[in-house]
C-alpha positions in Angstrom: 44.0 40.8 39.4 46.4 41.0 42.3 48.9 38.3 43.2 47.5 35.0 44.5 49.2 33.1 47.2 48.4 30.4 49.7 47.6 33.4 52.0 45.0 34.7 49.6 44.7 37.2 46.7 46.3 40.6 47.2 44.8 43.7 45.5 46.1 47.2 45.5 44.1 50.3 44.6 45.1 54.0 44.2 42.1 55.6 42.5 41.1 57.1 45.8 42.7 56.4 49.2 45.4 53.8 49.0 44.0 50.3 49.7 45.5 46.9 50.0 43.1 44.0 50.2 43.6 40.3 50.8 40.6 38.4 49.6 38.5 41.5 49.7 39.5 42.5 53.3 41.4 45.7 53.9 45.0 45.3 55.3 46.0 47.9 57.8 49.0 49.7 56.2 50.3 51.8 59.1 51.0 55.5 59.5 50.7 58.0 56.5 54.4 58.1 55.6 54.5 54.3 55.6 51.5 54.2 53.2 53.2 56.9 51.1 56.3 54.7 50.7 54.1 51.8 49.6 52.2 54.0 47.1 55.5 55.4 45.6 57.0 51.9 45.3 53.8 50.5 43.7 54.0 53.2 41.0 57.5 52.0 40.1 56.0 48.9 38.5 58.7 46.6 39.9 61.6 48.9 39.1 64.3 49.6 41.8 64.1 53.1 43.4 67.2 54.4 45.1 67.2 55.3 48.7 67.8 58.9 47.8 65.0 58.8 45.3 62.6 57.3 47.8 63.4 59.9 50.4 62.9 62.8 47.9 59.7 61.2 46.6 58.2 61.0 50.1 59.8 63.9 52.1 61.0 66.2 49.4 64.2 68.2 49.7 63.9 68.8 53.5 63.7 65.3 55.1 64.0 65.0 58.9 67.5 64.3 60.3 66.5 60.7 61.3 65.0 59.9 57.9 67.2 56.8 57.3 65.8 55.2 60.5 62.3 56.2 59.4 62.7 54.5 56.0 64.0 51.3 57.6 61.1 51.4 60.2 58.4 51.9 57.5 59.9 49.3 55.2 59.9 46.8 58.0 56.3 47.7 58.8 55.2 47.2 55.3 56.8 43.8 55.1 54.9 42.7 58.2 51.6 44.2 57.0 51.8 42.7 53.5 53.1 39.3 54.4 53.6 36.7 51.7 52.7 37.3 48.0 54.8 40.4 47.5 58.5 41.1 48.2 59.9 44.4 49.3 63.6 44.0 49.0 66.8 46.0 49.1 68.7 45.3 45.9 72.0 47.1 46.8 70.9 49.9 44.5 67.6 50.7 46.2 64.2 49.4 47.2 62.1 47.2 44.9 58.6 46.0 45.3 57.7 42.9 43.3 54.7 40.6 43.0 52.4 43.6 43.3 50.4 45.7 40.8 47.9 48.6 41.1 44.8 46.7 40.1 42.4 49.6 39.6 44.9 51.5 37.4 45.3 48.4 35.2 41.5 47.9 35.0 41.0 51.6 34.1 43.7 51.3 31.4 41.9 48.4 29.8 38.6 50.1 29.9 39.9 53.4 28.4 41.8 51.5 25.7 38.6 49.6 24.8 36.6 52.8 24.8 39.0 54.5 22.4 38.9 51.5 20.1 35.1 51.5 20.2 35.0 55.3 19.4 37.4 54.8 16.5 35.2 52.0 15.2 32.2 54.4 15.3 30.5 52.7 18.2 29.8 55.8 20.3 27.3 54.0 22.6 29.8 51.3 23.6 32.6 53.9 24.0 30.4 55.9 26.4 29.5 52.7 28.4 33.2 51.8 28.8 34.2 55.3 29.7 31.5 55.3 32.4 32.8 52.0 33.8 36.3 53.5 34.0 34.9 56.5 35.9 33.2 54.2 38.4 36.6 52.9 39.5 37.4 56.2 41.1 36.7 56.4 44.9 38.2 59.9 45.4 41.3 61.7 44.4 44.4 59.7 43.4 46.2 58.4 46.5 43.9 60.6 48.5 45.2 61.9 51.8 48.8 61.0 51.3 51.2 63.9 51.6 54.4 63.4 49.5 55.8 65.5 46.7 55.9 62.6 44.2 52.3 61.7 44.9 51.2 65.3 44.7 52.5 65.5 41.2 50.9 62.1 40.3 47.6 63.4 41.8 47.6 66.3 39.4 48.5 64.1 36.4 45.8 61.6 37.2 43.2 64.4 37.8 43.9 65.6 34.2 43.6 62.0 32.9 40.3 61.6 34.7 38.9 64.9 33.3 40.0 64.1 29.8 38.1 60.8 29.8 35.1 62.4 31.5 35.0 65.1 28.7 35.1 62.4 26.0 32.3 60.5 27.7 30.1 63.6 27.9 30.8 64.4 24.3 29.6 61.0 23.5 26.5 61.4 25.6 25.6 64.6 23.7 26.2 62.9 20.4 23.7 60.2 21.5 21.1 62.9 22.2 21.3 62.7 26.0 22.0 66.4 26.7 19.1 66.7 29.1 20.4 64.0 31.3 23.9 65.5 31.6 23.5 69.3 31.3 23.4 69.6 35.1 26.5 67.5 35.4 28.2 69.9 33.0 27.1 72.9 35.0 28.6 71.4 38.1 31.9 70.5 36.4 32.2 74.1 34.9 31.7 75.4 38.4 34.4 73.1 39.8 36.8 73.8 36.9 35.9 77.4 35.8 38.9 77.9 33.5 38.7 74.6 31.6 37.4 75.7 28.2 36.5 72.2 26.9 33.9 71.8 29.7 32.4 75.2 28.8 32.3 74.1 25.1 30.4 70.9 26.0 28.0 72.8 28.2 27.3 75.2 25.4 26.8 72.4 23.0 24.4 70.6 25.3 22.4 73.8 25.9 22.1 74.3 22.2 20.9 70.8 21.6 18.2 71.4 24.2 17.0 74.5 22.3 18.6 77.0 24.8 21.1 79.0 22.6 20.7 82.1 24.8 21.8 80.1 27.9 24.8 78.9 25.8 25.8 82.4 25.0 25.4 83.3 28.7 27.8 80.5 29.5 30.3 81.7 27.0 30.2 85.3 28.3 30.7 84.0 31.9 33.7 82.0 30.8 35.1 84.9 28.8 34.9 87.1 31.9 36.5 84.5 34.1 39.4 84.0 31.7 40.0 87.7 31.4 39.9 88.2 35.2 42.1 85.2 36.1 44.5 85.1 33.2 44.1 88.3 31.2 43.3 86.1 28.2 40.5 85.6 25.7 38.9 82.2 25.1 40.8 79.8 22.8 40.0 79.2 19.1 37.7 76.2 19.7 35.4 78.1 22.2 35.4 81.2 20.1 34.5 79.2 17.0 31.5 77.5 18.8 30.4 81.0 20.0 30.3 82.2 16.5 28.3 79.2 15.4 25.8 79.8 18.1 25.4 83.4 17.0 24.9 82.3 13.4 22.4 79.7 14.5 24.3 76.9 12.9 21.8 74.2 12.0 24.1 71.5 13.3 23.6 72.9 16.8 19.9 72.6 16.7 18.1 70.1 18.9 18.4 66.5 17.7 16.4 63.4 18.7 18.2 60.7 20.7 20.1 58.1 18.8 17.9 54.9 18.8 19.1 51.8 20.5 20.1 49.2 18.0 
């Protein structure tokens, strides 16, 4: 939860466009660079960020000549917008935001940790449920719409995290015998990420479990051509191994009934 004060509870979110809410109501956060400064400082988890580090994070290595005035203006704007409950201070070494946390990131972390624990304990169904809850927290791309070098790098990092959890959830869905419900989702994801071999592997597995090995081989061949054209490379060992298993009609790839609900 966000910080509670006599002014209400503050909540910050970054799994989509940056949001600050007081008791569920959006707080206007000002122009894009002002919001970018807030996002960068939120991601420091209460640590001090030097003035130079903040400028580089938000403007890169070619800031405008009047950047110092802009930083001061935007910091003042954020103090007015956020009011009580958080403190945006100058420490002498840099800027520090305290009394604030990124609530949706924290909630996602708890859900993913619980999903991993459930998977390790052999409870695939519960792991899938928790991973789906974590996915539902996303409202768009990480810090969507904010242009800043630091946030662009974080956006790539969080996109990878999101896909990794999504792949784990879909693997669980297939294990539970739900290939039919999710094969179209996998087709869409492969189209969106055509060079991501793990998604192709999951699509092939789902197709085999639906009794469609020919379609699985077609998916492999399409992926092989894409990799050759884009990278001049062959599929990796995992995808090649699955391809061989499909060709050999591995019994473990045959259709299986759904796992019954306990």
